[in-house]
KEKOLPA-107657 format. One line per field, with one value per residue (C-alpha): y, x, z. Coordinates in Angstrom, 2 decimals. Layout:
BEGIN
c2	(Y, ...)
c1	(X, ...)
c3	(Z, ...)
END
This chain:
BEGIN
c2	(-58.15, -56.25, -59.41, -60.77, -57.73, -56.83, -54.49, -52.01, -51.93, -51.38, -48.58, -46.91, -47.11, -45.72, -42.77, -42.07, -42.13, -39.61, -37.38, -37.15, -35.73, -33.36, -31.92, -31.24, -29.99, -27.23, -26.13, -23.03, -23.96, -22.69, -19.70, -20.63, -23.69, -23.53, -24.49, -27.35, -28.76, -28.59, -30.29, -33.03, -33.49, -33.97, -36.71, -38.31, -38.30, -39.90, -42.55, -43.36, -43.49, -45.92, -48.12, -48.22, -48.65, -50.83, -50.25, -51.78, -53.65, -51.51, -51.41, -50.22, -47.49, -46.14, -46.29, -44.16, -41.74, -41.43, -40.88, -38.18, -36.15, -35.90, -35.63, -32.63, -30.92, -31.12, -32.90, -33.33, -36.91, -37.25, -36.13, -38.31, -41.38, -40.52, -42.97, -45.94, -45.03, -45.12, -47.65, -48.82, -49.73, -52.12, -53.46, -54.78, -56.07, -58.09, -59.29, -60.86, -62.87, -64.05, -65.40, -67.15, -68.98, -70.25, -71.51, -72.91, -74.94, -76.15, -74.70, -72.93, -76.21, -78.02, -75.42, -75.80, -79.58, -79.26, -77.18, -79.46, -82.52, -80.81, -79.06, -80.50, -83.19, -80.98, -78.74, -75.56, -76.64, -77.28, -73.68, -72.38, -74.48, -72.73, -69.30, -69.98, -70.98, -67.69, -65.80, -67.48, -66.81, -63.38, -61.29, -62.51, -62.65, -59.20, -60.70, -61.87, -63.47, -65.58, -66.49, -67.30, -68.37, -69.99, -71.67, -72.15, -72.55, -75.84, -77.26, -76.08, -77.54, -80.86, -80.98, -80.32, -83.19, -85.47, -84.89, -85.21, -81.60, -80.21, -77.14, -77.62, -79.78, -80.93, -77.51, -77.11, -80.23, -78.38, -76.65, -73.42, -72.91, -73.58, -71.31, -68.39, -68.71, -69.07, -66.03, -63.86, -64.94, -63.77, -60.38, -59.98, -61.11, -58.67, -55.84, -57.08, -56.52, -53.88, -56.66, -58.77, -56.86, -55.16, -51.71, -51.56, -50.22, -47.63, -46.53, -46.11, -43.80, -41.82, -41.30, -40.05, -37.67, -36.35, -36.05, -36.67, -39.63, -42.74, -46.05, -48.82, -52.55, -53.30, -50.45, -51.56, -55.20, -54.27, -51.95, -54.67, -57.54, -57.56, -56.59, -58.84, -61.90, -61.25, -61.03, -64.25, -65.95, -64.76, -64.80, -68.57, -69.22, -66.56, -68.00, -71.50, -70.46, -68.72, -71.48, -74.46, -77.07, -80.55, -82.20, -81.37, -84.02, -84.26, -87.08, -87.61, -84.21, -85.19, -88.44, -86.50, -84.15, -87.09, -88.63, -85.38, -84.77, -88.35, -87.70, -84.50, -86.30, -84.59, -80.86, -80.27, -78.06, -75.26, -75.17, -74.77, -71.88, -70.13, -70.75, -69.32, -66.27, -65.63, -65.75, -63.52, -60.96, -60.98, -60.46, -57.58, -55.93, -56.16, -54.73, -51.96, -49.34, -51.00, -52.06, -48.95, -51.25, -50.07, -52.54, -52.58, -53.42, -56.34, -57.61, -57.37, -59.15, -61.98, -62.21, -62.17, -65.02, -67.13, -66.54, -67.33, -70.51, -71.59, -71.66, -69.41, -68.75, -65.69, -67.26, -67.32, -63.59, -62.91, -65.11, -63.54, -61.41, -60.03, -58.26, -56.63, -55.55, -54.05, -52.31, -50.49, -49.41, -48.73, -46.73, -44.58, -43.81, -43.01, -40.67, -38.71, -38.56, -37.26, -34.51, -33.45, -32.79, -30.95, -28.75, -27.72, -29.40, -31.56, -28.51, -26.63, -29.53, -29.83, -26.16, -26.48, -29.63, -27.96, -25.41, -28.06, -29.96, -26.94, -27.41, -31.20, -33.33, -35.44, -38.81, -38.94, -37.30, -40.05, -42.75, -41.44, -41.08, -44.66, -46.04, -44.09, -45.19, -48.82, -49.11, -47.11, -50.28, -51.57, -49.39, -50.79, -54.01, -53.48, -52.63, -50.78, -48.66, -47.82, -46.79, -44.78, -42.90, -42.30, -42.79, -39.37, -37.28, -39.14, -38.91, -35.18, -34.56, -36.68, -34.80, -31.47, -32.46, -32.87, -36.65, -37.77, -38.41, -41.78, -43.09, -41.81, -43.35, -46.73, -46.77, -46.11, -48.61, -51.41, -50.64, -50.64, -54.43, -55.24, -53.65, -56.52, -58.63, -57.10, -58.34, -61.14, -58.74, -56.57, -58.09, -60.73, -63.85, -63.02, -64.15, -67.33, -68.41, -67.19, -68.69, -72.12, -72.30, -73.13, -69.88, -67.96, -64.20, -63.44, -65.60, -64.17, -60.57, -61.35, -63.04, -60.34, -57.66, -59.56, -60.04, -56.29, -55.60, -58.09, -56.45, -52.94, -53.80, -55.31, -52.80, -49.67, -50.93, -52.61, -51.27, -47.69, -48.86, -50.99, -48.20, -45.78, -48.20, -48.32, -44.53, -43.97, -41.07)
c1	(164.27, 167.00, 168.97, 165.94, 165.49, 167.20, 170.16, 168.12, 165.35, 167.85, 169.57, 166.21, 165.32, 168.74, 168.31, 164.84, 166.27, 168.98, 166.44, 164.45, 167.51, 168.41, 164.91, 164.43, 168.02, 167.62, 164.13, 164.16, 163.53, 160.29, 160.45, 161.82, 163.75, 167.55, 169.40, 171.23, 167.95, 166.52, 169.55, 169.36, 165.69, 166.68, 169.13, 166.75, 163.87, 166.12, 167.18, 163.52, 162.84, 165.76, 164.27, 161.00, 162.43, 165.35, 167.97, 170.33, 169.79, 168.55, 171.88, 173.68, 171.10, 171.43, 175.26, 175.22, 172.75, 174.86, 177.96, 176.17, 175.32, 179.01, 180.37, 178.16, 179.00, 175.38, 176.49, 179.84, 181.20, 180.45, 176.85, 176.44, 177.47, 175.77, 172.92, 175.25, 175.75, 172.00, 170.96, 167.86, 170.03, 171.91, 168.69, 167.56, 171.10, 170.97, 167.42, 168.51, 171.06, 168.31, 166.56, 169.79, 169.68, 166.16, 166.99, 170.48, 169.48, 166.23, 164.20, 161.81, 160.96, 160.60, 158.10, 156.07, 155.90, 154.95, 151.92, 151.03, 151.18, 148.90, 146.37, 146.76, 144.07, 141.77, 142.58, 141.61, 143.61, 146.58, 146.41, 146.25, 149.30, 151.32, 150.02, 150.88, 154.40, 154.76, 153.46, 155.94, 159.04, 158.00, 159.40, 162.91, 162.67, 162.72, 162.76, 159.25, 160.78, 163.10, 160.22, 157.53, 159.84, 162.74, 161.00, 157.34, 157.24, 159.19, 156.85, 153.74, 155.08, 155.80, 152.27, 150.68, 152.67, 151.60, 147.98, 148.73, 147.76, 150.00, 149.82, 147.14, 144.01, 144.69, 145.63, 142.17, 142.43, 144.35, 147.39, 145.66, 144.17, 147.42, 149.46, 147.04, 146.32, 149.99, 150.94, 148.13, 149.04, 152.60, 151.30, 149.53, 152.44, 154.69, 152.57, 152.54, 156.13, 158.79, 161.21, 158.98, 159.44, 162.55, 161.02, 159.43, 162.57, 162.82, 159.29, 160.46, 163.27, 161.16, 158.52, 161.12, 162.71, 159.34, 157.29, 159.79, 157.61, 159.56, 157.88, 158.95, 159.08, 156.62, 154.28, 154.14, 153.46, 150.76, 148.97, 148.98, 148.06, 144.26, 143.65, 146.53, 145.20, 141.68, 143.00, 144.97, 141.86, 139.51, 141.73, 142.30, 138.56, 137.65, 140.13, 138.87, 135.34, 136.48, 138.73, 136.66, 139.46, 138.30, 140.19, 138.73, 140.37, 144.17, 145.34, 148.29, 149.65, 149.96, 151.62, 154.08, 154.82, 155.53, 157.85, 159.76, 160.09, 161.35, 163.98, 165.03, 165.38, 165.25, 165.87, 169.58, 171.78, 171.97, 168.19, 167.93, 170.38, 168.25, 165.07, 166.66, 168.10, 164.83, 162.75, 165.28, 165.14, 161.33, 161.23, 163.72, 162.02, 158.63, 159.92, 162.09, 160.11, 161.27, 164.80, 165.63, 167.53, 167.62, 166.10, 169.31, 171.42, 169.07, 169.31, 173.11, 173.19, 171.22, 173.59, 176.57, 175.11, 174.41, 177.96, 179.49, 177.43, 178.23, 174.61, 175.79, 179.36, 181.16, 181.09, 177.30, 177.38, 179.62, 177.46, 174.11, 173.63, 170.29, 171.65, 174.54, 172.22, 169.79, 172.65, 173.62, 170.24, 168.73, 171.70, 171.88, 168.16, 168.04, 171.00, 169.42, 166.03, 167.64, 169.47, 166.29, 164.85, 167.92, 167.97, 164.35, 162.64, 160.33, 159.09, 158.49, 156.49, 154.52, 153.60, 152.46, 150.44, 148.70, 147.25, 145.68, 143.94, 142.86, 139.30, 139.28, 138.24, 141.29, 139.53, 137.99, 141.12, 143.28, 140.90, 141.01, 144.80, 145.19, 142.97, 144.81, 148.14, 146.97, 145.68, 148.52, 150.56, 149.16, 151.90, 154.79, 156.79, 158.50, 157.25, 160.50, 160.12, 156.54, 157.54, 160.50, 158.42, 155.13, 155.33, 156.68, 154.39, 151.29, 152.36, 152.98, 149.57, 147.82, 149.49, 148.77, 145.09, 145.23, 145.64, 147.60, 151.15, 151.50, 148.20, 148.91, 152.38, 151.15, 148.23, 150.53, 153.04, 150.48, 149.16, 152.73, 152.66, 148.96, 148.88, 151.04, 147.86, 146.85, 149.15, 151.47, 154.44, 153.82, 156.53, 159.24, 157.20, 154.43, 156.32, 157.38, 153.85, 152.28, 155.11, 154.39, 151.61, 148.62, 146.74, 145.93, 146.33, 142.60, 142.15, 145.22, 144.13, 140.51, 141.41, 143.98, 141.31, 138.94, 141.82, 142.47, 138.83, 138.96, 142.08, 140.72, 137.44, 139.33, 142.16, 140.07, 136.74, 137.80, 141.33, 140.42, 138.31, 141.22, 143.74, 141.49, 141.43, 145.24, 145.35, 146.92, 144.53)
c3	(11.05, 9.21, 8.33, 6.46, 4.24, 1.00, 0.96, -1.04, 1.57, 4.38, 2.46, 1.79, 5.49, 6.39, 4.04, 5.45, 8.97, 8.07, 6.34, 9.56, 11.33, 8.50, 8.11, 11.83, 12.25, 9.65, 10.67, 12.87, 16.51, 18.09, 20.39, 23.77, 22.55, 22.63, 19.45, 21.17, 22.46, 18.92, 17.40, 20.05, 19.19, 15.54, 16.43, 18.93, 16.41, 13.79, 16.30, 17.01, 13.26, 12.97, 15.68, 13.75, 10.23, 11.41, 8.70, 11.30, 14.58, 17.47, 19.27, 16.14, 15.51, 19.06, 18.99, 15.82, 17.38, 20.53, 18.43, 16.41, 19.53, 20.43, 16.87, 16.10, 19.39, 20.50, 23.69, 25.35, 25.26, 28.99, 28.51, 25.43, 27.42, 30.71, 30.11, 30.49, 34.16, 34.77, 37.43, 35.55, 32.56, 34.80, 36.29, 32.94, 32.25, 35.49, 34.85, 31.55, 33.52, 35.89, 32.80, 31.79, 35.11, 34.43, 30.94, 31.59, 34.63, 33.04, 35.91, 33.52, 31.77, 35.08, 36.35, 33.15, 33.50, 37.18, 36.22, 33.29, 35.54, 38.07, 35.81, 32.31, 32.27, 30.22, 27.27, 29.11, 32.16, 29.90, 28.69, 32.25, 33.10, 30.41, 31.44, 35.09, 34.07, 32.23, 35.27, 37.63, 35.57, 34.21, 37.10, 36.32, 32.51, 30.89, 27.41, 26.60, 23.51, 25.66, 27.97, 25.43, 22.61, 24.42, 27.37, 26.47, 22.69, 22.55, 25.22, 23.36, 20.12, 21.81, 23.22, 19.83, 18.35, 21.21, 20.18, 16.45, 15.89, 13.18, 10.92, 8.30, 8.55, 12.13, 13.54, 15.05, 17.20, 19.92, 18.37, 17.30, 20.75, 22.61, 20.36, 20.64, 24.36, 25.30, 23.24, 24.62, 28.16, 27.57, 26.43, 29.78, 31.97, 30.09, 31.51, 35.10, 36.26, 35.79, 34.86, 32.57, 29.30, 27.94, 27.51, 30.98, 32.72, 29.94, 30.88, 34.48, 33.40, 30.93, 33.62, 36.09, 33.57, 32.38, 35.59, 38.41, 39.50, 40.51, 39.65, 42.02, 41.32, 44.10, 43.19, 39.55, 40.50, 43.02, 40.59, 37.91, 40.24, 40.13, 36.48, 35.40, 37.22, 35.90, 32.34, 32.79, 34.15, 31.41, 28.31, 27.87, 28.29, 25.71, 23.19, 24.02, 23.12, 19.94, 18.59, 19.85, 19.93, 18.95, 21.80, 25.20, 27.42, 27.57, 29.86, 27.51, 28.55, 32.19, 31.13, 28.97, 31.87, 34.20, 31.59, 31.07, 34.81, 35.25, 32.57, 34.32, 37.65, 41.05, 41.36, 40.92, 43.03, 40.44, 40.19, 43.96, 43.73, 41.09, 43.11, 46.26, 44.50, 42.67, 45.87, 47.66, 44.85, 44.79, 48.57, 48.46, 45.47, 47.16, 50.47, 49.01, 50.94, 54.17, 53.25, 51.14, 48.77, 45.17, 42.70, 40.67, 43.73, 44.45, 40.86, 40.82, 44.20, 42.64, 39.68, 42.02, 44.11, 41.01, 39.77, 43.17, 43.47, 39.89, 38.70, 35.86, 34.76, 33.49, 30.03, 30.36, 31.09, 28.10, 25.88, 26.86, 23.76, 24.90, 27.98, 26.10, 23.31, 25.85, 27.65, 24.44, 23.08, 26.48, 27.78, 24.66, 24.62, 28.32, 27.95, 25.11, 26.85, 30.04, 28.16, 26.36, 29.81, 31.05, 27.96, 28.55, 25.59, 27.74, 29.65, 26.39, 24.96, 28.20, 28.07, 24.44, 25.15, 28.10, 25.72, 23.49, 26.29, 28.29, 29.53, 29.15, 32.13, 32.90, 33.19, 29.68, 28.27, 29.78, 28.53, 24.96, 25.05, 26.31, 23.54, 20.84, 22.29, 22.39, 18.84, 17.33, 17.88, 14.59, 13.09, 15.14, 14.98, 18.33, 21.81, 22.48, 19.35, 20.31, 23.84, 22.57, 20.03, 21.83, 25.61, 26.56, 24.30, 25.47, 29.12, 28.81, 27.21, 29.86, 32.71, 31.01, 30.95, 34.72, 35.00, 38.09, 36.80, 38.56, 37.20, 33.68, 33.66, 34.90, 32.45, 29.51, 30.93, 31.08, 27.60, 26.28, 26.57, 26.25, 22.78, 21.50, 21.44, 18.12, 15.35, 14.30, 14.27, 17.35, 19.59, 19.46, 20.32, 17.81, 14.66, 16.48, 17.36, 14.13, 12.11, 13.57, 11.00, 13.21, 12.60, 9.44, 9.37, 9.54, 12.64, 14.36, 13.81, 14.70, 17.99, 18.64, 18.35, 20.66, 23.12, 23.01, 23.91, 26.80, 28.20, 27.76, 29.52, 32.46, 32.78, 32.07, 33.40, 36.64, 37.03, 38.03, 40.98, 42.18, 41.63, 43.51, 46.43, 46.31, 46.53, 43.10, 42.53)
END
């Protein structure tokens, strides 16, 4: 993170970011590209470089990029700020506040202990309990860091201590397995819902601006349902076989869960409110084709109900840093991406890409593009930065090769989360679980690579048959 780096490193990254803009700005635009579109590309490319190099936090980088579009006269102030009126920007804002309800009321912890009490008698069952908890709260928790780090990690750490499995010689008793399986489960749930990872709503907007295809909450969830559940079923077992934890029976875990639930007492009123609002939102999101209710309206309705019932307060809203941060960086990026389309740059790039893939069969072309997109995440420390930099170009090339736009967008969307399996820096929760000290770097990367193969086999091997049955292509 930028705050952990030296001033010199941040300055160097800042200079590199500015150089990206300057170099592109002064290059002559290709034939058919308007000068304003080219200048906007320069600023947009520098903003993406800033998200990757991180001389400043993401929100600060995007604010500067947005300011630069208006200051240079590339966009009018109204056009520069148009992204902040985007409905999907407010969807992710509201979804962060749903997550606040889960954490503030303790409902997320209670759900985890329910599953541990029911399924935690064996080590493998204990892992599935944690994965199931993640799956249940994922639709309302767009920050996978908040979900895996804020809700699940303290529970995992408490369980490892219960079994006297600490970093070092005793890590292999159970701690290494629980840390790795919980993290890899979170990677999968991040891909399964439009609202389970911060960059997923950005994917929805980029897809709409690029191909005019609208991804719905229900459509995304349905397309991810079968491959996602298969991955969640297989992954803990694979990691179990690879790590071979010394402890196989865990009756202490169920006892701990009963003790914690006894301390928490019966379900409180505020928890009931969050449960009711969450179920209502899920029902309305899933039936949007019948009710014609926009997903953002549903999310804001949920926030309004939680505020009215007192489950969260306005101070909670003001104090939820994640949603305000997402509002800034997401709104700025969406605004610039939309204007690139309006100024004709996306169409120009699409025409160029079509020439390079002419004659390719779309199915192998899409498969190769997905694999390259997946493993390119070795070079990124942020899912959002990866999506911002590479989603649109890869989607354009896939569509130019003849791939159905909906299928190509969903494939890239799923892989935009699944690729976080690879490294100990690929997304927010990774440094938390790796930093706990239970796994050395070689083991983490080795299991991450095996996990990537498992996910690819399921999502690319079984997924297409399922998606064909759904009529996606």
